[in-house]
N, C-alpha and C positions, 0 to 999 in steps of 0.2 A: 211645469205646466206650462201649456202653450198659450201664449197672448191671441188675440182676437185679430190683431194685425198679421202676425204669422199665419193663421187659417185661410187668410184672406189673400196671401200672397200668390200672384201669376206663376211664379216659379215652380208651384206644387202642380199645376196642370201638367198631365203626363207627356204630352207633346211637346214643352218646354223644360222639362227635368233635364236632359242631355246637354243643356245649354248651361246650366249651373252646377254639374256634377265635378267629380273629381278628375275627370279625363274628357278631352275634347271630343266631340263626335267625329268619326272617322270623315277626311275629305275636307276637314274644316281647319284654316288656321286659327292660332291664338285670336288674331285680329278678327277675323269672321266671327268667331264665337262670341267675343267680346261684344262686336256691334249688334249681333242679334238678341245676345241677354240684355243688353242696355235698351234695346228698341222694346222689350217684355217688361222690362224695369219702367220704363217712361208712360206704359198704359197700366202700370198696377196701382192700386189704391194705397198699398202698403209700402210704396218707394222710401219715403222719409223715415217712418220707425225704423224699417230695416236697416237704413243707411248710419241713423242714431244707433241703434243696437250694436250694429256690426262694429262701428268705431269704438264703443263701450269695450266689447269684447276684445278687440284687438289692441287696443292701447298704441302705445308708440313705438312698437317692437320693429319696425322698418315693413319690409315685406316678407320676412321669413314667417312662416306660418300662415299668409294668407294666399289665398288663390282665386281665380275669377272673378266674376262679378257679383256684387252686393250692393243694394241700394242704387242700383244705376252707376256705380263705380269701379273701375278695376282696383286689382291689388296696389298698385302704383298710386292711383288718384286717391285711394284711402289714406295710404301710408303719408302722402303729401298732406292731406287735410288733418291729418291727427299729428303733424308736424314730425315724422320721422323723415330719415333721409332717402328712404326709397331705393337704395342701392342694391337690395337683394332680387335675386329672380322673381318676376311676377309670379309665375305658375308654383313657386314654392315646391312644396314635396306633393302637390297633387298630379 
């Protein structure tokens, strides 16, 4: 079942989906994509619920398996919030 906050996420707007997908849009660096995605998160009514859910799902397993921006934070930022060492590659397998 999808929570209401998930349905309200701006990351579901078709124009923004490429910023949150598995691969960076062509011609964008990771830093550019992260900045653009964070800008979407900053305006999203679901940002805090998304961050809380994402941190719960990811646990403290470093950045392995984490990718992209969720809840306005990069994989490395989420790892730091979760108390992980953040030493793995930020893009993970995505």
